[in-house]
Backbone as ProteinMPNN parsed JSONL, in Angstrom:
{"seq_chain_A": "MPRRVTTQVTDRKDRVTKFLRDHGEAPTSTLVRELGLSHSQAFYILRLLLREGKVREIKRGKVAYWAVVE", "coords_chain_A": {"N_chain_A": [[10.775, -11.638, -1.339], [8.322, -13.338, 0.518], [7.501, -16.834, 0.208], [5.1, -17.796, 0.982], [2.001, -16.376, 1.888], [1.467, -14.713, 4.817], [-0.786, -14.378, 7.662], [-0.376, -11.917, 8.762], [0.635, -10.381, 6.638], [-1.589, -10.438, 4.94], [-3.437, -9.088, 6.57], [-2.229, -6.538, 6.667], [-2.346, -5.827, 3.96], [-5.124, -5.618, 3.661], [-5.646, -3.477, 5.438], [-4.213, -1.359, 4.229], [-5.517, -1.2, 1.738], [-8.132, -0.549, 2.58], [-7.651, 1.936, 3.822], [-6.828, 3.486, 1.602], [-9.149, 3.369, 0.072], [-10.911, 4.778, 1.726], [-9.685, 7.308, 1.955], [-8.939, 8.154, -0.565], [-6.358, 8.873, -2.93], [-2.989, 8.529, -1.685], [0.271, 9.427, -0.448], [3.188, 7.358, 0.05], [4.46, 8.002, 2.472], [2.368, 8.957, 4.073], [0.832, 6.656, 4.424], [2.639, 5.135, 5.896], [2.851, 6.665, 8.258], [0.126, 6.871, 9.185], [-0.773, 4.201, 9.363], [1.049, 2.952, 10.938], [3.217, 1.499, 9.975], [6.487, 0.365, 8.959], [8.648, 1.991, 6.576], [9.663, 0.15, 4.729], [7.929, -2.033, 5.114], [5.47, -0.932, 4.28], [6.078, -0.319, 1.596], [6.611, -2.877, 0.592], [4.071, -4.141, 0.88], [2.548, -2.461, -0.766], [3.745, -2.982, -3.239], [3.032, -5.681, -3.564], [0.223, -5.4, -3.75], [0.133, -3.826, -6.043], [1.138, -5.587, -7.97], [-0.937, -7.429, -7.923], [-2.88, -5.956, -9.095], [-4.553, -4.294, -7.659], [-4.01, -1.768, -6.696], [-2.821, 1.415, -7.927], [0.077, 3.175, -9.0], [0.951, 6.538, -8.777], [3.031, 8.823, -10.047], [4.437, 11.793, -8.924], [6.644, 13.955, -9.496], [9.235, 13.268, -7.341], [7.717, 11.915, -5.565], [5.67, 9.178, -4.781], [2.341, 8.465, -5.214], [-0.497, 6.587, -4.164], [-3.343, 4.75, -5.218], [-6.523, 3.122, -5.059], [-7.497, 0.729, -7.445], [-10.35, 0.986, -9.234]], "CA_chain_A": [[9.375, -11.791, -1.021], [8.093, -14.68, 1.063], [6.827, -17.762, -0.697], [3.707, -17.958, 1.411], [1.438, -15.149, 2.452], [1.073, -14.912, 6.21], [-1.97, -13.615, 8.074], [0.077, -10.541, 9.006], [0.7, -9.725, 5.332], [-2.978, -10.285, 4.503], [-4.015, -8.015, 7.386], [-1.658, -5.262, 6.222], [-2.919, -5.539, 2.651], [-6.498, -5.169, 3.895], [-5.601, -2.158, 6.063], [-3.767, -0.385, 3.225], [-6.598, -1.059, 0.762], [-9.232, 0.18, 3.229], [-7.218, 3.323, 3.998], [-6.862, 4.16, 0.307], [-10.567, 3.523, -0.32], [-11.52, 5.805, 2.574], [-9.029, 8.609, 1.833], [-8.514, 8.436, -1.936], [-4.935, 8.599, -3.109], [-2.128, 8.974, -0.587], [1.675, 9.087, -0.635], [3.712, 6.288, 0.9], [4.759, 8.531, 3.807], [1.117, 9.031, 4.823], [0.488, 5.284, 4.801], [3.572, 4.754, 6.962], [2.487, 7.395, 9.477], [-1.237, 6.59, 9.632], [-1.003, 2.781, 9.625], [2.055, 2.458, 11.871], [4.107, 0.555, 9.305], [7.782, 0.91, 8.568], [8.651, 2.317, 5.154], [9.872, -1.079, 3.954], [6.694, -2.82, 5.188], [4.476, -0.289, 3.417], [6.5, -0.476, 0.209], [6.419, -4.292, 0.265], [2.633, -4.375, 0.738], [2.103, -1.743, -1.955], [4.221, -3.726, -4.42], [2.166, -6.859, -3.694], [-1.075, -4.932, -4.244], [0.346, -3.373, -7.413], [1.264, -6.795, -8.787], [-2.266, -8.047, -7.977], [-3.763, -5.063, -9.827], [-5.517, -3.683, -6.741], [-3.667, -0.356, -6.546], [-1.987, 1.972, -8.988], [1.071, 4.139, -8.532], [0.894, 7.812, -9.482], [4.275, 9.547, -9.762], [4.419, 13.251, -8.981], [8.027, 14.285, -9.168], [9.891, 12.17, -6.635], [6.77, 11.327, -4.618], [4.727, 8.194, -5.309], [1.023, 8.409, -4.607], [-1.144, 5.304, -4.414], [-4.807, 4.799, -5.244], [-7.171, 1.833, -5.321], [-8.034, 0.563, -8.789], [-11.803, 0.72, -9.135]], "C_chain_A": [[9.134, -13.212, -0.506], [7.315, -15.546, 0.08], [5.384, -17.997, -0.29], [3.251, -16.673, 2.082], [0.944, -15.45, 3.861], [-0.181, -14.092, 6.522], [-1.602, -12.156, 8.331], [0.14, -9.757, 7.693], [-0.713, -9.468, 4.813], [-3.666, -9.159, 5.26], [-3.511, -6.652, 6.93], [-2.212, -4.866, 4.857], [-4.34, -5.005, 2.793], [-6.53, -3.757, 4.478], [-5.205, -1.069, 5.066], [-4.882, -0.138, 2.212], [-7.751, -0.255, 1.345], [-8.879, 1.653, 3.396], [-7.313, 4.082, 2.678], [-8.289, 4.336, -0.199], [-11.217, 4.677, 0.437], [-10.969, 7.207, 2.312], [-8.65, 8.985, 0.4], [-7.03, 8.145, -2.074], [-4.109, 9.189, -1.969], [-0.682, 8.605, -0.91], [2.101, 8.0, 0.35], [3.945, 6.786, 2.321], [3.503, 8.637, 4.67], [0.693, 7.64, 5.285], [1.363, 4.817, 5.958], [3.129, 5.378, 8.286], [1.128, 6.953, 10.022], [-1.473, 5.132, 10.013], [0.047, 2.166, 10.553], [2.965, 1.401, 11.273], [5.477, 1.199, 9.118], [7.707, 1.2, 7.066], [8.797, 1.048, 4.307], [8.631, -1.981, 3.98], [5.637, -2.252, 4.242], [4.817, -0.505, 1.947], [6.298, -1.914, -0.262], [4.951, -4.596, 0.004], [2.106, -3.688, -0.522], [2.549, -2.448, -3.233], [3.403, -4.996, -4.639], [0.819, -6.464, -4.291], [-0.984, -4.446, -5.683], [0.411, -4.567, -8.362], [-0.088, -7.499, -8.949], [-3.272, -7.181, -8.735], [-4.8, -4.364, -8.96], [-5.248, -2.207, -6.481], [-2.876, 0.09, -7.764], [-1.068, 3.011, -8.378], [0.993, 5.383, -9.41], [2.142, 8.59, -9.097], [4.05, 11.041, -9.935], [5.787, 13.733, -8.532], [8.685, 13.083, -8.523], [8.95, 11.426, -5.702], [5.831, 10.369, -5.347], [3.441, 8.251, -4.513], [0.382, 7.076, -5.012], [-2.648, 5.468, -4.347], [-5.335, 3.41, -5.557], [-7.673, 1.838, -6.766], [-9.489, 0.182, -8.66], [-12.274, -0.089, -10.318]], "O_chain_A": [[9.687, -14.172, -1.042], [6.573, -15.045, -0.765], [4.546, -18.354, -1.118], [4.023, -15.985, 2.75], [0.11, -16.332, 4.066], [-0.581, -13.226, 5.744], [-2.427, -11.263, 8.138], [-0.26, -8.594, 7.648], [-0.995, -8.385, 4.299], [-4.395, -8.364, 4.667], [-4.294, -5.709, 6.819], [-2.515, -3.695, 4.626], [-4.715, -4.046, 2.119], [-7.345, -2.932, 4.064], [-5.79, 0.014, 5.059], [-5.16, 1.01, 1.865], [-8.291, 0.627, 0.677], [-9.71, 2.524, 3.14], [-7.824, 5.201, 2.643], [-8.602, 5.345, -0.83], [-11.979, 5.456, -0.136], [-11.701, 8.19, 2.432], [-8.084, 10.057, 0.186], [-6.505, 7.258, -1.4], [-4.474, 10.202, -1.371], [-0.428, 7.595, -1.567], [1.436, 7.766, 1.359], [3.658, 6.068, 3.279], [3.572, 8.426, 5.881], [0.243, 7.473, 6.418], [0.878, 4.176, 6.891], [3.046, 4.695, 9.307], [1.006, 6.687, 11.218], [-2.286, 4.85, 10.893], [-0.054, 0.993, 10.913], [3.433, 0.507, 11.978], [5.606, 2.424, 9.12], [6.812, 0.714, 6.375], [8.125, 0.898, 3.286], [8.316, -2.623, 2.979], [4.991, -2.992, 3.499], [3.944, -0.836, 1.145], [5.861, -2.142, -1.39], [4.621, -5.242, -0.991], [1.308, -4.268, -1.259], [1.797, -2.498, -4.205], [3.112, -5.352, -5.781], [0.33, -7.108, -5.219], [-1.919, -4.632, -6.461], [-0.196, -4.549, -9.432], [-0.355, -8.098, -9.991], [-4.394, -7.619, -8.992], [-5.816, -3.891, -9.469], [-6.154, -1.471, -6.09], [-2.341, -0.72, -8.521], [-1.393, 3.643, -7.372], [0.973, 5.287, -10.637], [2.296, 8.976, -7.939], [3.54, 11.493, -10.96], [6.047, 13.897, -7.34], [8.692, 11.994, -9.097], [9.333, 10.417, -5.111], [5.271, 10.703, -6.392], [3.445, 8.105, -3.29], [0.687, 6.519, -6.067], [-3.167, 6.226, -3.527], [-4.678, 2.62, -6.235], [-8.209, 2.838, -7.242], [-9.822, -0.831, -8.045], [-13.458, -0.41, -10.413]]}, "name": "protein", "num_of_chains": 1, "seq": "MPRRVTTQVTDRKDRVTKFLRDHGEAPTSTLVRELGLSHSQAFYILRLLLREGKVREIKRGKVAYWAVVE"}
């Protein structure tokens, strides 16, 4: 993980958070497809948001769904 947060990372965090607020919970694959991120980019951003307490991970079998913490 980078030591400093770039504007690109901040922008991606905002886009992911907005998408989840607008659509409710979504799996990682949907975020990748709808936001045009690679899987590793999406996973990295989601882990940052999880660590900050802004999203929660919901496991359903092998699929991880993500939702904004209200």
